[in-house]
C-alpha positions in Angstrom: -104.2 19.2 -19.7 -104.1 15.5 -20.2 -105.8 13.1 -17.9 -103.6 11.8 -15.0 -102.0 8.5 -15.9 -102.9 9.0 -19.7 -99.2 9.1 -20.5 -98.5 5.9 -18.6 -101.5 4.2 -20.3 -100.3 5.2 -23.7 -96.8 4.0 -23.0 -98.2 0.6 -21.8 -100.3 0.3 -25.0 -97.3 1.1 -27.2 -95.1 -1.5 -25.3 -97.9 -4.1 -25.6 -98.4 -3.5 -29.3 -94.7 -3.6 -30.0 -94.3 -6.9 -28.1 -97.3 -8.5 -29.8 -96.5 -7.2 -33.3 -92.8 -8.1 -33.1 -93.6 -11.6 -31.8 -96.1 -12.1 -34.7 -93.8 -10.8 -37.4 -90.9 -12.8 -36.0 -92.8 -15.9 -37.2 -92.1 -14.8 -40.7 -88.7 -13.0 -40.7 -85.8 -12.5 -38.3 -86.3 -9.0 -37.1 -83.2 -6.8 -36.7 -82.6 -4.6 -33.7 -83.5 -1.5 -35.8 -86.7 -3.1 -36.9 -87.7 -4.0 -33.4 -86.9 -0.4 -32.3 -89.1 0.9 -35.1 -92.0 -1.3 -34.0 -91.5 -0.1 -30.4 -91.7 3.5 -31.5 -95.1 3.3 -33.2 -97.8 5.2 -31.3 -100.7 3.0 -30.1 -103.7 2.9 -27.7 -105.6 0.2 -25.9 -109.3 -0.6 -26.2 -111.5 -3.2 -24.5 -114.1 -5.0 -26.5 -116.7 -7.1 -24.7 -117.7 -10.6 -25.6 -120.2 -10.7 -28.6 -119.4 -7.1 -29.6 -117.9 -6.3 -33.0 -114.2 -5.4 -33.0 -114.7 -4.2 -36.5 -118.0 -4.3 -38.6 -118.5 -5.2 -42.2 -118.5 -2.1 -44.5 -116.6 0.1 -42.0 -114.0 2.4 -43.5 -111.0 2.2 -41.2 -108.1 4.5 -40.5 -106.8 2.2 -37.7 -105.7 -1.4 -37.4 -106.7 -3.6 -34.4 -104.3 -6.2 -33.0 -105.6 -8.7 -30.5 -103.4 -8.9 -27.4 -105.8 -10.9 -25.2 -108.9 -13.0 -26.1 -110.4 -14.8 -29.0 -112.4 -13.3 -31.9 -113.8 -14.6 -35.2 -114.2 -13.4 -38.7 -117.8 -13.7 -40.0 -120.3 -13.0 -42.7 -124.1 -12.7 -42.2 -126.4 -14.0 -44.9 -129.6 -12.3 -45.9 -131.6 -14.7 -43.7 -129.5 -13.7 -40.7 -127.5 -17.0 -40.6 -123.8 -16.6 -39.8 -120.8 -18.2 -41.4 -117.6 -18.0 -39.3 -114.6 -17.7 -41.6 -111.7 -18.0 -39.1 -110.9 -17.8 -35.4 -108.4 -15.1 -34.3 -106.1 -15.4 -31.3 -103.7 -13.1 -29.5 -101.2 -11.6 -32.0 -103.6 -11.6 -34.9 -104.4 -8.3 -36.7 -108.2 -8.2 -37.3 -108.2 -5.8 -40.3 -104.9 -5.9 -42.1 -106.7 -5.7 -45.5 -107.6 -2.0 -44.8 -104.0 -1.1 -45.4 -104.9 -1.3 -49.1 -108.7 -1.2 -49.3 -109.6 1.0 -46.3 -112.8 -1.0 -46.0 -113.9 -4.2 -44.4 -115.7 -6.8 -46.5 -116.6 -8.9 -43.4 -117.0 -8.4 -39.6 -114.9 -9.5 -36.7 -116.6 -10.2 -33.4 -115.1 -10.8 -29.9 -115.8 -14.4 -28.7 -114.8 -13.4 -25.2 -113.6 -10.2 -23.6 -110.8 -8.8 -25.9 -108.0 -6.4 -25.2 -107.0 -4.7 -28.5 -104.0 -2.6 -29.4 -104.9 0.0 -32.0 -102.5 1.7 -34.4 -103.0 4.3 -37.1 -103.1 2.9 -40.6 -100.8 5.7 -41.8 -98.2 4.8 -39.1 -97.8 1.3 -40.5 -97.7 2.6 -44.1 -94.9 4.9 -43.1 -92.9 2.1 -41.5 -93.4 -0.2 -44.5 -92.1 2.6 -46.8 -88.9 2.9 -44.8 -88.5 -0.7 -43.7 -89.8 -2.9 -46.6 -89.0 -6.2 -44.8 -91.7 -5.4 -42.2 -94.0 -5.0 -45.2 -92.9 -8.4 -46.5 -93.7 -9.9 -43.1 -97.2 -8.4 -43.1 -97.6 -9.7 -46.7 -96.6 -13.2 -45.6 -99.1 -12.9 -42.8 -101.9 -12.4 -45.3 -100.6 -15.4 -47.3 -100.8 -17.5 -44.2 -104.4 -16.3 -43.8 -105.2 -17.3 -47.4 -103.7 -20.8 -46.7 -105.9 -21.1 -43.6 -109.0 -20.2 -45.7 -108.1 -22.9 -48.3 -107.9 -25.5 -45.5 -111.3 -24.5 -44.2 -112.7 -24.8 -47.7 -111.3 -28.4 -47.8 -112.6 -29.1 -44.3 -116.2 -27.9 -45.1 -116.3 -29.3 -48.6 -114.6 -32.7 -48.4 -113.9 -33.8 -44.8 -116.4 -35.5 -42.5 -117.7 -33.7 -39.4 -115.4 -35.8 -37.3 -112.4 -34.7 -39.3 -113.5 -31.1 -39.5 -113.7 -30.6 -35.7 -110.5 -32.7 -35.1 -108.7 -30.5 -37.7 -109.8 -27.3 -36.0 -108.7 -28.5 -32.6 -105.3 -29.3 -34.1 -105.0 -26.0 -36.0 -105.9 -23.8 -33.0 -103.5 -25.8 -30.7 -100.6 -25.4 -33.2 -101.2 -21.7 -33.4 -101.5 -21.3 -29.7 -98.3 -23.3 -29.1 -96.3 -20.7 -31.1 -97.4 -17.9 -28.7 -96.9 -19.9 -25.6 -100.6 -20.6 -24.9 -100.5 -24.4 -25.2 -99.7 -26.2 -21.9 -98.9 -29.8 -22.6 -102.1 -31.1 -24.2 -104.3 -28.3 -22.7 -105.4 -25.0 -24.0 -108.2 -22.5 -23.5 -110.8 -22.5 -26.3 -113.6 -20.0 -25.3 -115.9 -21.0 -28.2 -119.4 -22.5 -27.9 -120.9 -25.3 -29.8 -122.8 -22.6 -31.8 -119.5 -21.1 -32.9 -118.3 -24.6 -34.0 -121.6 -25.1 -35.9 -121.3 -21.7 -37.7 -117.6 -22.4 -38.5 -118.0 -26.0 -39.7 -121.3 -25.7 -41.5 -123.0 -28.2 -39.1 -126.1 -28.3 -37.0 -125.8 -28.0 -33.2 -127.0 -31.6 -32.8 -124.3 -32.8 -35.2 -121.6 -30.8 -33.4 -122.7 -32.2 -30.0 -122.7 -35.8 -31.4 -119.3 -35.4 -33.0 -117.7 -33.9 -29.8 -119.1 -36.9 -27.9 -117.6 -39.3 -30.4 -114.1 -37.6 -30.1 -114.3 -37.9 -26.4 -115.5 -41.5 -26.5 -112.7 -42.4 -28.8 -110.2 -41.1 -26.2 -108.8 -38.3 -28.3 -109.8 -35.3 -26.3 -111.9 -34.0 -23.4 -113.4 -30.7 -22.3 -113.7 -29.0 -18.9 -115.5 -25.7 -19.3 -113.6 -23.9 -22.0 -110.4 -25.9 -21.5 -109.5 -28.5 -24.2 -107.3 -31.4 -23.3 -105.9 -33.4 -26.1 -105.3 -36.9 -24.8 -103.5 -38.3 -27.9 -102.1 -35.7 -30.3 -100.8 -38.4 -32.7 -104.1 -40.1 -33.1 -106.0 -36.8 -33.3 -103.7 -35.5 -36.1 -104.0 -38.7 -38.0 -107.8 -38.6 -37.7 -107.9 -35.0 -38.9 -105.3 -35.6 -41.7 -103.6 -32.5 -40.1 -100.3 -31.3 -41.6 -99.3 -27.9 -40.0 -97.1 -26.9 -43.0 -99.8 -24.5 -44.3 -99.6 -22.5 -41.1 -96.0 -21.6 -41.8 -95.1 -21.7 -38.1 -91.3 -22.1 -38.7 -88.8 -19.6 -40.0 -87.3 -22.5 -42.0 -90.3 -22.3 -44.3 -90.1 -18.5 -44.9 -88.3 -17.0 -47.9 -84.9 -15.4 -47.4 -85.2 -11.6 -47.1 -82.2 -9.3 -46.9 -81.5 -8.0 -43.4 -81.6 -4.2 -42.7 -79.9 -2.3 -39.9 
């Protein structure tokens, strides 16, 4: 016999996954009613991952995909000397391990920045949906293309931009991504990362990060209160960062036209 409440918990997980995944894929295509119903019918379960714990580890062979429904995480690689390079920050709606649809294996790790709530879905369930509803597959493909564009921007940030521009660009990028999912409130948003995270992401020392954040505050561009970022002047911050959000493909107007189903 199943555990009391297990059915309700599974139903809640499935509803949460469907809502999160549908909202994410809707950034890339206009989902039909049939496609939304298919997403809602996929079985899922919820898992909790504590801060500083791996959501997925490098080298793991995966049969499940993990979608963040609450919390921040980051992609990372560890060097032989134990130093860490953060490759990207993940926010609610992001799939941590989409690459395993094809490879089945992770070539990097994903660690929770704060407490995460994760919706888990079987890899085969998504493959079955893609086979019957290829537009959903196209949307997932576009998501990987957006990730690749984000990586290119980070290469430019860390290779050619000043520390001031790097951190300003990251603040703009995260704010733009959170705005799409309703997590930006005026100029404020929650950014639960430490200066160590910023140093590992931007290739800077802690001293340099601290000095740069102080300069951004002194210039009247932003302020911090705990983990809350307040952008005082978006226009000046974007100009300082040379930030153009086009690479994030946040508008359906930028997406290719795909034939509707259903």
